[in-house]
PyMOL Python script that loads the backbone (N, CA, C, O; Angstrom):
from pymol import cmd

cmd.read_pdbstr("""\
ATOM      1  N   MET A   1       4.421   9.922   2.085  1.00  0.00           N
ATOM      2  CA  MET A   1       4.883   8.773   0.930  1.00  0.00           C
ATOM      3  C   MET A   1       4.608   7.394   1.694  1.00  0.00           C
ATOM      4  O   MET A   1       4.837   7.224   2.891  1.00  0.00           O
ATOM      5  N   ILE A   2       4.138   6.539   0.915  1.00  0.00           N
ATOM      6  CA  ILE A   2       3.277   5.341   1.282  1.00  0.00           C
ATOM      7  C   ILE A   2       4.791   4.223   1.541  1.00  0.00           C
ATOM      8  O   ILE A   2       5.849   4.191   0.913  1.00  0.00           O
ATOM      9  N   VAL A   3       4.453   3.640   2.385  1.00  0.00           N
ATOM     10  CA  VAL A   3       5.489   2.382   2.964  1.00  0.00           C
ATOM     11  C   VAL A   3       5.020   1.243   2.836  1.00  0.00           C
ATOM     12  O   VAL A   3       4.025   0.867   3.455  1.00  0.00           O
ATOM     13  N   ALA A   4       5.771   0.413   1.883  1.00  0.00           N
ATOM     14  CA  ALA A   4       5.408  -0.983   2.162  1.00  0.00           C
ATOM     15  C   ALA A   4       5.167  -1.718   3.277  1.00  0.00           C
ATOM     16  O   ALA A   4       6.061  -1.764   4.122  1.00  0.00           O
ATOM     17  N   ASP A   5       4.161  -2.299   3.461  1.00  0.00           N
ATOM     18  CA  ASP A   5       4.192  -3.428   4.955  1.00  0.00           C
ATOM     19  C   ASP A   5       4.953  -4.808   4.730  1.00  0.00           C
ATOM     20  O   ASP A   5       5.359  -5.020   3.588  1.00  0.00           O
ATOM     21  N   ALA A   6       5.121  -5.505   5.445  1.00  0.00           N
ATOM     22  CA  ALA A   6       5.455  -6.905   5.525  1.00  0.00           C
ATOM     23  C   ALA A   6       4.738  -7.796   4.657  1.00  0.00           C
ATOM     24  O   ALA A   6       5.307  -8.684   4.021  1.00  0.00           O
ATOM     25  N   SER A   7       3.542  -7.588   4.617  1.00  0.00           N
ATOM     26  CA  SER A   7       2.631  -8.126   3.550  1.00  0.00           C
ATOM     27  C   SER A   7       2.745  -8.384   2.262  1.00  0.00           C
ATOM     28  O   SER A   7       2.303  -9.338   1.621  1.00  0.00           O
ATOM     29  N   ASP A   8       3.527  -7.236   1.834  1.00  0.00           N
ATOM     30  CA  ASP A   8       3.946  -6.815   0.655  1.00  0.00           C
ATOM     31  C   ASP A   8       5.004  -7.915  -0.245  1.00  0.00           C
ATOM     32  O   ASP A   8       4.955  -8.248  -1.430  1.00  0.00           O
ATOM     33  N   LEU A   9       5.980  -8.318   0.877  1.00  0.00           N
ATOM     34  CA  LEU A   9       6.832  -9.248   0.487  1.00  0.00           C
ATOM     35  C   LEU A   9       6.728 -10.726   0.345  1.00  0.00           C
ATOM     36  O   LEU A   9       7.549 -11.549  -0.062  1.00  0.00           O
ATOM     37  N   VAL A  10       5.213 -10.884   0.891  1.00  0.00           N
ATOM     38  CA  VAL A  10       4.756 -12.402   0.727  1.00  0.00           C
ATOM     39  C   VAL A  10       4.505 -12.796  -0.955  1.00  0.00           C
ATOM     40  O   VAL A  10       3.867 -12.166  -1.799  1.00  0.00           O
ATOM     41  N   PRO A  11       5.236 -14.035  -1.075  1.00  0.00           N
ATOM     42  CA  PRO A  11       5.317 -14.050  -2.484  1.00  0.00           C
ATOM     43  C   PRO A  11       3.980 -14.494  -3.355  1.00  0.00           C
ATOM     44  O   PRO A  11       3.964 -14.307  -4.571  1.00  0.00           O
ATOM     45  N   HIS A  12       2.941 -15.049  -2.715  1.00  0.00           N
ATOM     46  CA  HIS A  12       1.756 -15.110  -3.400  1.00  0.00           C
ATOM     47  C   HIS A  12       0.885 -14.022  -3.725  1.00  0.00           C
ATOM     48  O   HIS A  12      -0.094 -14.101  -4.467  1.00  0.00           O
ATOM     49  N   ARG A  13       1.335 -12.905  -3.069  1.00  0.00           N
ATOM     50  CA  ARG A  13       0.507 -11.649  -3.062  1.00  0.00           C
ATOM     51  C   ARG A  13       0.583 -11.321  -4.467  1.00  0.00           C
ATOM     52  O   ARG A  13       1.756 -11.284  -4.839  1.00  0.00           O
ATOM     53  N   MET A  14      -0.423 -11.020  -5.565  1.00  0.00           N
ATOM     54  CA  MET A  14      -0.312 -10.905  -6.746  1.00  0.00           C
ATOM     55  C   MET A  14       0.193  -9.322  -7.219  1.00  0.00           C
ATOM     56  O   MET A  14      -0.579  -8.496  -6.731  1.00  0.00           O
ATOM     57  N   LYS A  15       1.106  -8.787  -7.905  1.00  0.00           N
ATOM     58  CA  LYS A  15       1.196  -7.423  -8.169  1.00  0.00           C
ATOM     59  C   LYS A  15      -0.086  -6.733  -8.436  1.00  0.00           C
ATOM     60  O   LYS A  15      -0.215  -5.743  -7.715  1.00  0.00           O
ATOM     61  N   LEU A  16      -1.023  -6.931  -9.202  1.00  0.00           N
ATOM     62  CA  LEU A  16      -1.811  -6.236  -9.372  1.00  0.00           C
ATOM     63  C   LEU A  16      -2.772  -6.196  -7.885  1.00  0.00           C
ATOM     64  O   LEU A  16      -3.504  -5.230  -7.670  1.00  0.00           O
ATOM     65  N   GLU A  17      -2.699  -7.070  -7.145  1.00  0.00           N
ATOM     66  CA  GLU A  17      -3.716  -6.734  -5.698  1.00  0.00           C
ATOM     67  C   GLU A  17      -2.734  -5.907  -4.910  1.00  0.00           C
ATOM     68  O   GLU A  17      -3.253  -5.361  -3.935  1.00  0.00           O
ATOM     69  N   GLN A  18      -1.629  -5.705  -5.056  1.00  0.00           N
ATOM     70  CA  GLN A  18      -0.715  -4.996  -4.253  1.00  0.00           C
ATOM     71  C   GLN A  18      -1.235  -3.349  -4.756  1.00  0.00           C
ATOM     72  O   GLN A  18      -1.637  -2.486  -3.977  1.00  0.00           O
ATOM     73  N   LEU A  19      -1.097  -3.202  -6.275  1.00  0.00           N
ATOM     74  CA  LEU A  19      -1.231  -2.103  -7.046  1.00  0.00           C
ATOM     75  C   LEU A  19      -2.608  -1.878  -6.431  1.00  0.00           C
ATOM     76  O   LEU A  19      -2.418  -0.984  -5.607  1.00  0.00           O
ATOM     77  N   LEU A  20      -3.362  -2.080  -6.413  1.00  0.00           N
ATOM     78  CA  LEU A  20      -4.850  -1.806  -6.155  1.00  0.00           C
ATOM     79  C   LEU A  20      -4.745  -1.041  -4.781  1.00  0.00           C
ATOM     80  O   LEU A  20      -4.833   0.178  -4.635  1.00  0.00           O
ATOM     81  N   GLU A  21      -4.543  -1.971  -3.820  1.00  0.00           N
ATOM     82  CA  GLU A  21      -4.287  -1.913  -2.632  1.00  0.00           C
ATOM     83  C   GLU A  21      -3.865  -0.386  -2.451  1.00  0.00           C
ATOM     84  O   GLU A  21      -4.526   0.476  -1.873  1.00  0.00           O
ATOM     85  N   ARG A  22      -2.588  -0.230  -3.084  1.00  0.00           N
ATOM     86  CA  ARG A  22      -1.782   0.928  -3.070  1.00  0.00           C
ATOM     87  C   ARG A  22      -2.531   2.483  -3.442  1.00  0.00           C
ATOM     88  O   ARG A  22      -2.345   3.529  -2.820  1.00  0.00           O
ATOM     89  N   ARG A  23      -3.157   2.340  -4.286  1.00  0.00           N
ATOM     90  CA  ARG A  23      -4.207   2.880  -5.159  1.00  0.00           C
ATOM     91  C   ARG A  23      -5.275   3.433  -4.353  1.00  0.00           C
ATOM     92  O   ARG A  23      -5.536   4.632  -4.443  1.00  0.00           O
ATOM     93  N   ASP A  24      -5.966   2.610  -3.511  1.00  0.00           N
ATOM     94  CA  ASP A  24      -6.884   2.787  -2.124  1.00  0.00           C
ATOM     95  C   ASP A  24      -6.221   3.349  -1.302  1.00  0.00           C
ATOM     96  O   ASP A  24      -6.902   4.277  -0.867  1.00  0.00           O
ATOM     97  N   THR A  25      -5.148   3.316  -0.772  1.00  0.00           N
ATOM     98  CA  THR A  25      -4.513   3.716   0.514  1.00  0.00           C
ATOM     99  C   THR A  25      -4.189   5.242   0.076  1.00  0.00           C
ATOM    100  O   THR A  25      -4.522   6.160   0.826  1.00  0.00           O
ATOM    101  N   ILE A  26      -3.637   5.457  -0.961  1.00  0.00           N
ATOM    102  CA  ILE A  26      -3.165   6.831  -1.560  1.00  0.00           C
ATOM    103  C   ILE A  26      -4.513   7.585  -1.582  1.00  0.00           C
ATOM    104  O   ILE A  26      -4.386   8.687  -1.047  1.00  0.00           O
ATOM    105  N   TYR A  27      -5.812   7.334  -2.047  1.00  0.00           N
ATOM    106  CA  TYR A  27      -6.931   8.199  -1.832  1.00  0.00           C
ATOM    107  C   TYR A  27      -7.528   8.202  -0.620  1.00  0.00           C
ATOM    108  O   TYR A  27      -8.207   9.174  -0.289  1.00  0.00           O
ATOM    109  N   ASN A  28      -7.341   6.975   0.325  1.00  0.00           N
ATOM    110  CA  ASN A  28      -7.557   7.256   1.655  1.00  0.00           C
ATOM    111  C   ASN A  28      -6.906   8.586   2.149  1.00  0.00           C
ATOM    112  O   ASN A  28      -7.541   9.566   2.538  1.00  0.00           O
ATOM    113  N   ASN A  29      -5.662   8.489   2.083  1.00  0.00           N
ATOM    114  CA  ASN A  29      -4.677   9.356   2.484  1.00  0.00           C
ATOM    115  C   ASN A  29      -4.633  10.821   2.134  1.00  0.00           C
ATOM    116  O   ASN A  29      -4.317  11.753   2.874  1.00  0.00           O
ATOM    117  N   LEU A  30      -5.058  10.859   0.698  1.00  0.00           N
ATOM    118  CA  LEU A  30      -5.472  12.131   0.304  1.00  0.00           C
ATOM    119  C   LEU A  30      -6.849  12.777   1.061  1.00  0.00           C
ATOM    120  O   LEU A  30      -6.918  14.001   1.180  1.00  0.00           O
ATOM    121  N   HIS A  31      -7.769  12.047   1.489  1.00  0.00           N
ATOM    122  CA  HIS A  31      -8.952  12.365   1.860  1.00  0.00           C
ATOM    123  C   HIS A  31      -8.710  12.378   3.365  1.00  0.00           C
ATOM    124  O   HIS A  31      -9.423  13.167   3.985  1.00  0.00           O
ATOM    125  N   ASP A  32      -8.093  11.867   3.867  1.00  0.00           N
ATOM    126  CA  ASP A  32      -7.552  11.930   5.530  1.00  0.00           C
ATOM    127  C   ASP A  32      -7.103  13.605   5.395  1.00  0.00           C
ATOM    128  O   ASP A  32      -7.757  14.540   5.856  1.00  0.00           O
ATOM    129  N   VAL A  33      -6.050  13.690   4.778  1.00  0.00           N
ATOM    130  CA  VAL A  33      -5.336  15.102   4.565  1.00  0.00           C
ATOM    131  C   VAL A  33      -6.486  16.550   4.263  1.00  0.00           C
ATOM    132  O   VAL A  33      -6.452  17.694   4.715  1.00  0.00           O
ATOM    133  N   ARG A  34      -7.137  16.093   3.618  1.00  0.00           N
ATOM    134  CA  ARG A  34      -8.014  17.166   3.324  1.00  0.00           C
ATOM    135  C   ARG A  34      -9.083  17.259   4.399  1.00  0.00           C
ATOM    136  O   ARG A  34      -9.583  18.344   4.697  1.00  0.00           O
ATOM    137  N   PHE A  35      -9.358  16.352   4.861  1.00  0.00           N
ATOM    138  CA  PHE A  35     -10.313  16.215   6.195  1.00  0.00           C
ATOM    139  C   PHE A  35      -9.556  17.020   7.655  1.00  0.00           C
ATOM    140  O   PHE A  35     -10.084  17.739   8.504  1.00  0.00           O
ATOM    141  N   GLU A  36      -8.377  16.633   7.536  1.00  0.00           N
ATOM    142  CA  GLU A  36      -7.714  16.953   8.675  1.00  0.00           C
ATOM    143  C   GLU A  36      -7.432  18.674   8.386  1.00  0.00           C
ATOM    144  O   GLU A  36      -7.613  19.446   9.328  1.00  0.00           O
ATOM    145  N   TYR A  37      -7.104  19.064   7.400  1.00  0.00           N
ATOM    146  CA  TYR A  37      -6.955  20.425   6.990  1.00  0.00           C
ATOM    147  C   TYR A  37      -8.360  21.297   7.267  1.00  0.00           C
ATOM    148  O   TYR A  37      -8.289  22.368   7.870  1.00  0.00           O
ATOM    149  N   ARG A  38      -9.532  20.816   6.828  1.00  0.00           N
ATOM    150  CA  ARG A  38     -10.701  21.277   7.146  1.00  0.00           C
ATOM    151  C   ARG A  38     -11.019  21.583   8.495  1.00  0.00           C
ATOM    152  O   ARG A  38     -11.421  22.709   8.787  1.00  0.00           O
ATOM    153  N   SER A  39     -10.857  20.556   9.477  1.00  0.00           N
ATOM    154  CA  SER A  39     -11.094  20.349  10.832  1.00  0.00           C
ATOM    155  C   SER A  39      -9.837  21.337  11.637  1.00  0.00           C
ATOM    156  O   SER A  39      -9.761  21.492  12.856  1.00  0.00           O
ATOM    157  N   GLY A  40      -9.026  21.859  10.735  1.00  0.00           N
ATOM    158  CA  GLY A  40      -8.165  22.992  11.574  1.00  0.00           C
ATOM    159  C   GLY A  40      -6.874  22.132  12.155  1.00  0.00           C
ATOM    160  O   GLY A  40      -6.018  22.873  12.639  1.00  0.00           O
ATOM    161  N   ILE A  41      -6.661  21.178  12.191  1.00  0.00           N
ATOM    162  CA  ILE A  41      -5.533  20.399  12.266  1.00  0.00           C
ATOM    163  C   ILE A  41      -4.369  20.827  11.512  1.00  0.00           C
ATOM    164  O   ILE A  41      -3.316  21.023  12.119  1.00  0.00           O
ATOM    165  N   TYR A  42      -4.426  20.961  10.509  1.00  0.00           N
ATOM    166  CA  TYR A  42      -3.098  21.622   9.426  1.00  0.00           C
ATOM    167  C   TYR A  42      -3.329  22.823   9.219  1.00  0.00           C
ATOM    168  O   TYR A  42      -4.485  23.133   8.930  1.00  0.00           O
ATOM    169  N   SER A  43      -2.293  23.862   9.305  1.00  0.00           N
ATOM    170  CA  SER A  43      -2.503  25.046   8.307  1.00  0.00           C
ATOM    171  C   SER A  43      -2.665  25.091   7.064  1.00  0.00           C
ATOM    172  O   SER A  43      -2.705  23.961   6.577  1.00  0.00           O
ATOM    173  N   GLU A  44      -2.801  26.102   6.167  1.00  0.00           N
ATOM    174  CA  GLU A  44      -2.879  26.067   4.572  1.00  0.00           C
ATOM    175  C   GLU A  44      -1.198  25.771   4.131  1.00  0.00           C
ATOM    176  O   GLU A  44      -0.980  25.099   3.123  1.00  0.00           O
ATOM    177  N   GLY A  45      -0.486  26.109   4.639  1.00  0.00           N
ATOM    178  CA  GLY A  45       1.004  25.770   4.225  1.00  0.00           C
ATOM    179  C   GLY A  45       1.075  24.472   4.424  1.00  0.00           C
ATOM    180  O   GLY A  45       1.298  23.838   3.393  1.00  0.00           O
ATOM    181  N   GLU A  46       0.939  23.715   5.602  1.00  0.00           N
ATOM    182  CA  GLU A  46       0.913  22.511   5.977  1.00  0.00           C
ATOM    183  C   GLU A  46       0.430  21.495   4.952  1.00  0.00           C
ATOM    184  O   GLU A  46       1.018  20.499   4.530  1.00  0.00           O
ATOM    185  N   PHE A  47      -0.989  22.056   4.590  1.00  0.00           N
ATOM    186  CA  PHE A  47      -2.035  21.270   3.814  1.00  0.00           C
ATOM    187  C   PHE A  47      -1.326  21.291   2.371  1.00  0.00           C
ATOM    188  O   PHE A  47      -1.244  20.207   1.796  1.00  0.00           O
ATOM    189  N   GLU A  48      -0.824  22.394   1.759  1.00  0.00           N
ATOM    190  CA  GLU A  48      -0.329  22.597   0.749  1.00  0.00           C
ATOM    191  C   GLU A  48       1.060  21.543   0.489  1.00  0.00           C
ATOM    192  O   GLU A  48       1.467  20.928  -0.497  1.00  0.00           O
ATOM    193  N   THR A  49       1.395  21.644   1.482  1.00  0.00           N
ATOM    194  CA  THR A  49       2.987  20.964   1.359  1.00  0.00           C
ATOM    195  C   THR A  49       2.537  19.482   1.081  1.00  0.00           C
ATOM    196  O   THR A  49       2.841  18.928   0.024  1.00  0.00           O
ATOM    197  N   MET A  50       1.646  18.727   2.270  1.00  0.00           N
ATOM    198  CA  MET A  50       1.195  17.525   1.986  1.00  0.00           C
ATOM    199  C   MET A  50       0.879  16.899   0.719  1.00  0.00           C
ATOM    200  O   MET A  50       1.357  15.945   0.105  1.00  0.00           O
ATOM    201  N   LYS A  51      -0.488  18.077   0.410  1.00  0.00           N
ATOM    202  CA  LYS A  51      -1.062  17.793  -0.895  1.00  0.00           C
ATOM    203  C   LYS A  51      -0.208  17.554  -2.103  1.00  0.00           C
ATOM    204  O   LYS A  51      -0.456  16.703  -2.957  1.00  0.00           O
ATOM    205  N   THR A  52       1.070  18.571  -2.110  1.00  0.00           N
ATOM    206  CA  THR A  52       1.531  18.303  -3.378  1.00  0.00           C
ATOM    207  C   THR A  52       2.660  17.172  -3.224  1.00  0.00           C
ATOM    208  O   THR A  52       3.226  16.821  -4.260  1.00  0.00           O
ATOM    209  N   ALA A  53       2.929  16.736  -2.335  1.00  0.00           N
ATOM    210  CA  ALA A  53       3.422  15.206  -1.979  1.00  0.00           C
ATOM    211  C   ALA A  53       2.482  14.227  -2.629  1.00  0.00           C
ATOM    212  O   ALA A  53       2.746  13.353  -3.455  1.00  0.00           O
ATOM    213  N   LEU A  54       1.485  14.510  -2.159  1.00  0.00           N
ATOM    214  CA  LEU A  54       0.654  13.093  -2.300  1.00  0.00           C
ATOM    215  C   LEU A  54      -0.044  13.309  -3.916  1.00  0.00           C
ATOM    216  O   LEU A  54      -0.387  12.280  -4.497  1.00  0.00           O
ATOM    217  N   GLN A  55      -0.193  14.314  -4.442  1.00  0.00           N
ATOM    218  CA  GLN A  55      -1.103  14.403  -5.742  1.00  0.00           C
ATOM    219  C   GLN A  55      -0.570  13.802  -6.654  1.00  0.00           C
ATOM    220  O   GLN A  55      -1.385  13.423  -7.495  1.00  0.00           O
ATOM    221  N   ASN A  56       0.772  13.467  -6.923  1.00  0.00           N
ATOM    222  CA  ASN A  56       1.396  12.678  -8.047  1.00  0.00           C
ATOM    223  C   ASN A  56       1.256  11.274  -7.847  1.00  0.00           C
ATOM    224  O   ASN A  56       1.206  10.393  -8.706  1.00  0.00           O
ATOM    225  N   GLU A  57       1.197  11.173  -6.565  1.00  0.00           N
ATOM    226  CA  GLU A  57       1.270   9.481  -6.485  1.00  0.00           C
ATOM    227  C   GLU A  57       0.091   8.450  -7.023  1.00  0.00           C
ATOM    228  O   GLU A  57       0.274   7.260  -7.279  1.00  0.00           O
ATOM    229  N   PRO A  58      -1.432   9.328  -7.162  1.00  0.00           N
ATOM    230  CA  PRO A  58      -2.376   8.405  -7.507  1.00  0.00           C
ATOM    231  C   PRO A  58      -2.189   7.988  -9.369  1.00  0.00           C
ATOM    232  O   PRO A  58      -2.712   7.001  -9.886  1.00  0.00           O
ATOM    233  N   ALA A  59      -1.531   8.773  -9.937  1.00  0.00           N
ATOM    234  CA  ALA A  59      -1.433   8.924 -11.408  1.00  0.00           C
ATOM    235  C   ALA A  59      -0.243   7.885 -11.685  1.00  0.00           C
ATOM    236  O   ALA A  59      -0.206   7.288 -12.761  1.00  0.00           O
ATOM    237  N   LEU A  60       0.532   7.722 -10.897  1.00  0.00           N
ATOM    238  CA  LEU A  60       1.741   7.051 -10.772  1.00  0.00           C
ATOM    239  C   LEU A  60       1.325   5.115 -10.577  1.00  0.00           C
ATOM    240  O   LEU A  60       1.622   4.139 -11.266  1.00  0.00           O
ATOM    241  N   ALA A  61       0.390   5.312  -9.076  1.00  0.00           N
ATOM    242  CA  ALA A  61      -0.098   3.983  -9.064  1.00  0.00           C
ATOM    243  C   ALA A  61      -1.082   3.539 -10.283  1.00  0.00           C
ATOM    244  O   ALA A  61      -1.015   2.372 -10.668  1.00  0.00           O
ATOM    245  N   LEU A  62      -1.930   4.376 -10.854  1.00  0.00           N
ATOM    246  CA  LEU A  62      -2.987   4.117 -12.072  1.00  0.00           C
ATOM    247  C   LEU A  62      -2.399   3.631 -13.146  1.00  0.00           C
ATOM    248  O   LEU A  62      -2.825   2.717 -13.851  1.00  0.00           O
ATOM    249  N   ALA A  63      -0.851   4.585 -13.357  1.00  0.00           N
ATOM    250  CA  ALA A  63      -0.149   4.194 -14.463  1.00  0.00           C
ATOM    251  C   ALA A  63       0.223   2.456 -14.214  1.00  0.00           C
ATOM    252  O   ALA A  63      -0.270   1.602 -14.952  1.00  0.00           O
ATOM    253  N   GLU A  64       0.938   2.191 -13.337  1.00  0.00           N
ATOM    254  CA  GLU A  64       1.225   0.939 -13.067  1.00  0.00           C
ATOM    255  C   GLU A  64       0.209  -0.214 -13.255  1.00  0.00           C
ATOM    256  O   GLU A  64       0.487  -1.292 -13.779  1.00  0.00           O
ATOM    257  N   ILE A  65      -0.871   0.102 -12.818  1.00  0.00           N
ATOM    258  CA  ILE A  65      -1.951  -0.964 -12.957  1.00  0.00           C
ATOM    259  C   ILE A  65      -2.317  -0.839 -14.623  1.00  0.00           C
ATOM    260  O   ILE A  65      -2.585  -1.920 -15.147  1.00  0.00           O
ATOM    261  N   ASP A  66      -2.340  -0.109 -15.163  1.00  0.00           N
ATOM    262  CA  ASP A  66      -2.733   0.342 -16.401  1.00  0.00           C
ATOM    263  C   ASP A  66      -1.548  -0.734 -17.144  1.00  0.00           C
ATOM    264  O   ASP A  66      -1.954  -1.564 -17.957  1.00  0.00           O
ATOM    265  N   LEU A  67      -0.017  -0.647 -16.788  1.00  0.00           N
ATOM    266  CA  LEU A  67       0.733  -1.648 -17.437  1.00  0.00           C
ATOM    267  C   LEU A  67       0.694  -3.240 -16.984  1.00  0.00           C
ATOM    268  O   LEU A  67       1.049  -4.172 -17.706  1.00  0.00           O
ATOM    269  N   VAL A  68       0.227  -3.341 -15.745  1.00  0.00           N
ATOM    270  CA  VAL A  68      -0.013  -4.804 -15.380  1.00  0.00           C
ATOM    271  C   VAL A  68      -1.417  -5.383 -16.035  1.00  0.00           C
ATOM    272  O   VAL A  68      -1.451  -6.566 -16.373  1.00  0.00           O
ATOM    273  N   THR A  69      -2.665  -4.468 -16.224  1.00  0.00           N
ATOM    274  CA  THR A  69      -3.451  -5.241 -16.861  1.00  0.00           C
ATOM    275  C   THR A  69      -3.621  -4.841 -18.428  1.00  0.00           C
ATOM    276  O   THR A  69      -4.590  -5.235 -19.077  1.00  0.00           O
ATOM    277  N   ASP A  70      -2.769  -4.163 -18.887  1.00  0.00           N
ATOM    278  CA  ASP A  70      -3.263  -3.561 -20.437  1.00  0.00           C
ATOM    279  C   ASP A  70      -4.489  -3.144 -20.820  1.00  0.00           C
ATOM    280  O   ASP A  70      -5.105  -3.344 -21.867  1.00  0.00           O
ATOM    281  N   ALA A  71      -4.904  -2.244 -19.364  1.00  0.00           N
ATOM    282  CA  ALA A  71      -6.090  -1.878 -19.559  1.00  0.00           C
ATOM    283  C   ALA A  71      -5.994  -0.568 -18.514  1.00  0.00           C
ATOM    284  O   ALA A  71      -5.246  -0.600 -17.538  1.00  0.00           O
ATOM    285  N   PRO A  72      -6.726   0.436 -18.790  1.00  0.00           N
ATOM    286  CA  PRO A  72      -6.888   1.739 -18.409  1.00  0.00           C
ATOM    287  C   PRO A  72      -7.921   1.746 -17.005  1.00  0.00           C
ATOM    288  O   PRO A  72      -9.135   1.637 -17.178  1.00  0.00           O
ATOM    289  N   VAL A  73      -7.433   1.862 -15.816  1.00  0.00           N
ATOM    290  CA  VAL A  73      -8.254   1.337 -14.394  1.00  0.00           C
ATOM    291  C   VAL A  73      -8.429   3.000 -14.034  1.00  0.00           C
ATOM    292  O   VAL A  73      -7.638   3.926 -14.211  1.00  0.00           O
ATOM    293  N   SER A  74      -9.868   2.979 -13.425  1.00  0.00           N
ATOM    294  CA  SER A  74     -10.262   4.486 -12.974  1.00  0.00           C
ATOM    295  C   SER A  74     -10.134   4.550 -11.564  1.00  0.00           C
ATOM    296  O   SER A  74     -10.237   3.457 -11.008  1.00  0.00           O
ATOM    297  N   PRO A  75      -9.958   5.431 -10.909  1.00  0.00           N
ATOM    298  CA  PRO A  75     -10.078   5.465  -9.539  1.00  0.00           C
ATOM    299  C   PRO A  75     -11.237   5.055  -8.723  1.00  0.00           C
ATOM    300  O   PRO A  75     -12.400   5.157  -9.113  1.00  0.00           O
ATOM    301  N   PRO A  76     -10.866   4.571  -7.538  1.00  0.00           N
ATOM    302  CA  PRO A  76     -11.984   3.649  -6.819  1.00  0.00           C
ATOM    303  C   PRO A  76     -13.289   4.371  -6.634  1.00  0.00           C
ATOM    304  O   PRO A  76     -13.241   5.601  -6.634  1.00  0.00           O
ATOM    305  N   CYS A  77     -14.359   3.821  -6.490  1.00  0.00           N
ATOM    306  CA  CYS A  77     -15.470   4.141  -6.551  1.00  0.00           C
ATOM    307  C   CYS A  77     -15.633   5.409  -5.317  1.00  0.00           C
ATOM    308  O   CYS A  77     -15.075   5.249  -4.231  1.00  0.00           O
ATOM    309  N   GLY A  78     -16.460   6.684  -5.610  1.00  0.00           N
ATOM    310  CA  GLY A  78     -16.521   7.364  -4.733  1.00  0.00           C
ATOM    311  C   GLY A  78     -15.209   8.122  -4.308  1.00  0.00           C
ATOM    312  O   GLY A  78     -15.163   8.629  -3.187  1.00  0.00           O
ATOM    313  N   ALA A  79     -14.220   8.208  -5.107  1.00  0.00           N
ATOM    314  CA  ALA A  79     -13.037   8.769  -5.019  1.00  0.00           C
ATOM    315  C   ALA A  79     -13.143  10.034  -5.557  1.00  0.00           C
ATOM    316  O   ALA A  79     -13.795  10.299  -6.566  1.00  0.00           O
ATOM    317  N   ARG A  80     -12.200  11.200  -4.571  1.00  0.00           N
ATOM    318  CA  ARG A  80     -12.220  12.596  -4.718  1.00  0.00           C
ATOM    319  C   ARG A  80     -10.879  13.162  -5.094  1.00  0.00           C
ATOM    320  O   ARG A  80      -9.819  12.735  -4.637  1.00  0.00           O
ATOM    321  N   SER A  81     -10.974  14.024  -5.845  1.00  0.00           N
ATOM    322  CA  SER A  81      -9.510  14.535  -6.308  1.00  0.00           C
ATOM    323  C   SER A  81      -9.026  15.412  -5.170  1.00  0.00           C
ATOM    324  O   SER A  81      -9.774  15.565  -4.204  1.00  0.00           O
ATOM    325  N   VAL A  82      -7.707  16.067  -5.205  1.00  0.00           N
ATOM    326  CA  VAL A  82      -7.041  16.464  -4.132  1.00  0.00           C
ATOM    327  C   VAL A  82      -7.858  17.869  -3.755  1.00  0.00           C
ATOM    328  O   VAL A  82      -7.603  18.475  -2.714  1.00  0.00           O
ATOM    329  N   ASP A  83      -8.852  18.318  -4.691  1.00  0.00           N
ATOM    330  CA  ASP A  83      -9.390  19.633  -4.348  1.00  0.00           C
ATOM    331  C   ASP A  83     -10.499  19.268  -3.696  1.00  0.00           C
ATOM    332  O   ASP A  83     -11.138  20.048  -2.989  1.00  0.00           O
ATOM    333  N   GLY A  84     -10.910  17.636  -3.958  1.00  0.00           N
ATOM    334  CA  GLY A  84     -11.967  17.858  -3.067  1.00  0.00           C
ATOM    335  C   GLY A  84     -13.400  17.162  -3.957  1.00  0.00           C
ATOM    336  O   GLY A  84     -14.321  16.456  -3.547  1.00  0.00           O
ATOM    337  N   SER A  85     -13.148  17.625  -5.088  1.00  0.00           N
ATOM    338  CA  SER A  85     -14.257  17.256  -6.194  1.00  0.00           C
ATOM    339  C   SER A  85     -14.319  15.980  -6.607  1.00  0.00           C
ATOM    340  O   SER A  85     -13.288  15.307  -6.608  1.00  0.00           O
ATOM    341  N   ALA A  86     -15.885  15.284  -7.144  1.00  0.00           N
ATOM    342  CA  ALA A  86     -15.758  13.960  -7.276  1.00  0.00           C
ATOM    343  C   ALA A  86     -15.059  13.772  -8.545  1.00  0.00           C
ATOM    344  O   ALA A  86     -14.867  14.736  -9.286  1.00  0.00           O
ATOM    345  N   GLN A  87     -14.641  12.523  -8.863  1.00  0.00           N
ATOM    346  CA  GLN A  87     -13.843  12.327 -10.168  1.00  0.00           C
ATOM    347  C   GLN A  87     -14.997  11.465 -10.758  1.00  0.00           C
ATOM    348  O   GLN A  87     -14.898  10.992 -11.890  1.00  0.00           O
TER     349      GLN A  87
END
""", "prot")
cmd.dss("prot")
cmd.show_as("cartoon", "prot")
cmd.util.cbc("prot")
cmd.orient("prot")
């Protein structure tokens, strides 16, 4: 789960900027979890639990970005899906 930091409360930050940062953070978290699993840090069960908890978040972030921009937004360049395939 992503926790907002204090900078998100600063009034001058635009909503879109916050959402794009959130999107990037989610993809980074998914990448890290996959890497740590492949490195043997997590068991398969732990990985599946974390993956399941994280995999819906990118879609929610992208949907919010779509609402703010009135246009579909793609995942960040080089982002990979939860299973590791390129998007």
